[in-house]
Backbone as numpy.savetxt, mean C-alpha at the origin, in Angstrom:
# Nx Ny Nz CAx CAy CAz Cx Cy Cz
-0.27 19.86 -8.08 -0.62 18.53 -8.53 0.44 18.08 -9.55
0.92 16.86 -9.39 1.96 16.36 -10.28 1.32 15.78 -11.55
2.14 15.49 -12.56 1.59 14.89 -13.78 1.09 13.45 -13.58
1.34 12.87 -12.40 0.92 11.51 -12.10 -0.37 11.44 -11.29
-0.76 12.56 -10.70 -1.91 12.56 -9.78 -3.12 13.26 -10.39
-4.28 12.66 -10.17 -5.53 13.23 -10.67 -6.26 14.05 -9.63
-5.69 14.16 -8.44 -6.32 14.95 -7.38 -5.24 15.45 -6.43
-5.57 16.48 -5.69 -4.65 16.94 -4.66 -4.81 16.03 -3.44
-3.74 15.83 -2.68 -3.85 14.96 -1.50 -4.85 15.52 -0.48
-5.61 14.62 0.13 -6.58 14.99 1.15 -6.27 14.18 2.41
-6.16 14.88 3.54 -5.89 14.22 4.82 -7.22 13.86 5.47
-7.36 12.60 5.82 -8.55 12.12 6.53 -8.16 11.77 7.96
-9.00 12.12 8.91 -8.77 11.79 10.31 -9.94 10.95 10.81
-9.62 9.83 11.43 -10.62 8.93 11.97 -10.41 8.80 13.47
-11.48 8.80 14.21 -11.42 8.62 15.67 -12.08 7.30 16.03
-11.38 6.49 16.77 -11.92 5.24 17.28 -11.97 5.34 18.80
-13.13 5.12 19.34 -13.28 5.19 20.80 -13.46 3.79 21.35
-12.61 3.44 22.29 -12.70 2.16 22.98 -12.66 2.45 24.48
-13.08 1.53 25.29 -13.02 1.79 26.73 -11.62 2.22 27.17
-11.54 3.34 27.83 -10.29 3.90 28.35 -9.26 4.23 27.27
-9.69 4.34 26.03 -8.73 4.60 24.97 -9.40 5.34 23.81
-8.73 6.36 23.34 -9.18 7.08 22.14 -8.05 7.00 21.12
-8.34 6.45 19.97 -7.32 6.25 18.94 -7.60 7.22 17.79
-6.59 7.98 17.41 -6.69 8.88 16.27 -5.86 8.29 15.14
-6.49 8.10 13.99 -5.83 7.53 12.84 -5.94 8.52 11.69
-4.82 8.86 11.08 -4.81 9.78 9.95 -4.33 9.05 8.70
-4.89 9.44 7.57 -4.46 8.88 6.30 -4.48 9.98 5.25
-3.75 9.75 4.19 -3.72 10.68 3.06 -4.25 9.94 1.85
-5.18 10.56 1.15 -5.79 9.92 -0.02 -5.57 10.81 -1.24
-5.19 10.17 -2.34 -5.09 10.88 -3.62 -5.28 9.87 -4.74
-5.59 10.35 -5.90 -5.82 9.50 -7.06 -4.65 9.64 -8.02
-4.24 8.52 -8.61 -3.19 8.56 -9.62 -3.79 8.20 -10.96
-3.17 8.71 -12.00 -3.59 8.37 -13.35 -3.07 6.97 -13.70
-3.77 6.30 -14.58 -3.31 5.03 -15.12 -2.48 5.36 -16.36
-1.17 5.36 -16.19 -0.26 5.76 -17.26 0.67 4.61 -17.65
1.09 4.57 -18.90 1.99 3.49 -19.35 3.28 3.41 -18.55
3.75 4.52 -17.98 5.01 4.48 -17.24 4.89 3.64 -15.97
3.67 3.35 -15.51 3.47 2.51 -14.33 3.34 1.03 -14.68
3.29 0.69 -15.96 3.09 -0.71 -16.37 4.21 -1.64 -15.88
5.41 -1.12 -15.72 6.51 -1.95 -15.23 6.18 -2.51 -13.85
5.53 -1.72 -13.01 5.17 -2.17 -11.66 3.98 -3.13 -11.70
3.05 -2.85 -12.57 1.91 -3.77 -12.73 2.41 -5.13 -13.19
3.32 -5.14 -14.15 3.84 -6.40 -14.67 4.67 -7.15 -13.63
5.27 -6.42 -12.69 6.08 -7.06 -11.65 5.21 -7.72 -10.58
4.07 -7.10 -10.25 3.29 -7.54 -9.09 1.94 -8.16 -9.42
1.61 -8.31 -10.70 0.36 -8.95 -11.09 0.63 -9.90 -12.24
0.00 -11.08 -12.19 0.18 -12.03 -13.29 -0.74 -11.66 -14.45
-0.72 -12.48 -15.50 -1.48 -12.16 -16.71 -3.00 -12.19 -16.50
-3.45 -12.82 -15.41 -4.89 -12.85 -15.12 -5.32 -11.73 -14.16
-4.34 -10.91 -13.73 -4.66 -9.80 -12.84 -4.57 -10.12 -11.36
-4.06 -11.30 -11.01 -3.90 -11.67 -9.60 -2.56 -11.17 -9.06
-2.58 -10.67 -7.84 -1.37 -10.14 -7.20 -0.38 -11.26 -6.92
0.89 -11.00 -7.20 1.96 -11.95 -6.94 3.10 -11.24 -6.22
3.99 -12.00 -5.61 5.23 -11.47 -5.06 6.35 -12.06 -5.90
7.09 -11.23 -6.62 8.15 -11.76 -7.48 9.21 -12.49 -6.66
9.75 -13.55 -7.22 10.79 -14.32 -6.54 12.05 -13.48 -6.32
12.28 -12.49 -7.17 13.47 -11.65 -7.04 13.18 -10.34 -6.31
12.15 -10.30 -5.48 11.76 -9.05 -4.82 12.86 -8.48 -3.93
13.72 -9.31 -3.37 14.81 -8.81 -2.53 15.78 -7.94 -3.32
15.81 -8.10 -4.64 16.72 -7.33 -5.48 16.32 -5.87 -5.60
15.02 -5.57 -5.48 14.59 -4.19 -5.69 13.88 -3.57 -4.49
13.63 -4.32 -3.42 13.01 -3.73 -2.23 14.06 -2.95 -1.44
13.76 -1.71 -1.18 14.62 -0.86 -0.36 13.90 -0.61 0.95
14.57 0.03 1.89 13.92 0.37 3.16 12.71 1.27 2.91
12.83 2.20 1.99 11.72 3.11 1.70 10.56 2.38 1.03
10.85 1.55 0.03 9.76 0.84 -0.64 9.07 -0.13 0.31
9.82 -0.75 1.20 9.23 -1.63 2.21 8.34 -0.83 3.16
8.77 0.38 3.52 7.95 1.24 4.39 6.63 1.59 3.71
6.67 1.90 2.42 5.44 2.20 1.69 4.52 0.98 1.66
5.12 -0.18 1.43 4.33 -1.41 1.39 3.68 -1.67 2.74
4.43 -1.46 3.81 3.90 -1.64 5.16 2.72 -0.70 5.40
2.87 0.56 5.00 1.79 1.54 5.22 0.56 1.21 4.39
0.74 0.55 3.26 -0.40 0.24 2.39 -1.07 -1.07 2.77
-0.30 -2.13 2.97 -0.86 -3.47 3.14 -0.45 -4.16 4.44
0.12 -3.45 5.39 0.60 -4.10 6.60 -0.22 -3.75 7.83
-0.14 -4.63 8.83 -0.77 -4.34 10.12 -0.08 -5.13 11.23
-0.16 -4.59 12.45 0.43 -5.23 13.61 -0.67 -5.91 14.40
-0.39 -7.09 14.85 -1.34 -7.83 15.69 -0.54 -8.56 16.77
-0.78 -8.19 18.02 -0.02 -8.79 19.10 1.45 -8.48 18.93
2.29 -9.51 18.95 3.73 -9.32 18.78 4.17 -9.53 17.33
3.22 -9.77 16.43 3.57 -10.04 15.05 3.20 -8.90 14.11
3.73 -8.97 12.90 3.41 -8.01 11.85 3.05 -8.78 10.60
2.02 -8.34 9.90 1.49 -9.09 8.77 1.26 -8.18 7.58
1.33 -8.77 6.39 0.97 -8.10 5.16 -0.32 -8.71 4.64
-1.24 -7.87 4.25 -2.46 -8.34 3.57 -2.12 -8.39 2.08
-1.93 -9.57 1.58 -1.48 -9.71 0.20 -2.59 -10.07 -0.77
-3.69 -10.64 -0.25 -4.80 -11.07 -1.10 -4.32 -11.94 -2.25
-3.40 -12.85 -1.93 -2.89 -13.76 -2.95 -3.84 -14.94 -3.09
-3.96 -15.40 -4.31 -4.75 -16.61 -4.58 -3.78 -17.78 -4.63
-3.86 -18.66 -3.69 -2.94 -19.81 -3.66 -3.66 -21.07 -4.04
């Protein structure tokens, strides 16, 4: 367990059964501590009222890896498109 995690990772497996199709979905769950070293990210992605935002300069710090993490956390594919669930208040 790292100094940032409050639990060891746990792998969850979900089975979805549909006509002529069985879908296996796996996820990894773990808890992180709320530490001051993470405040830089909170300040980047949440406004002063706690609402999620996308910084205007996000292209400056998004890498292929960080985008992949974002996709795995808040993204989904539908038809030929790909979407992010941002839960933004507009």
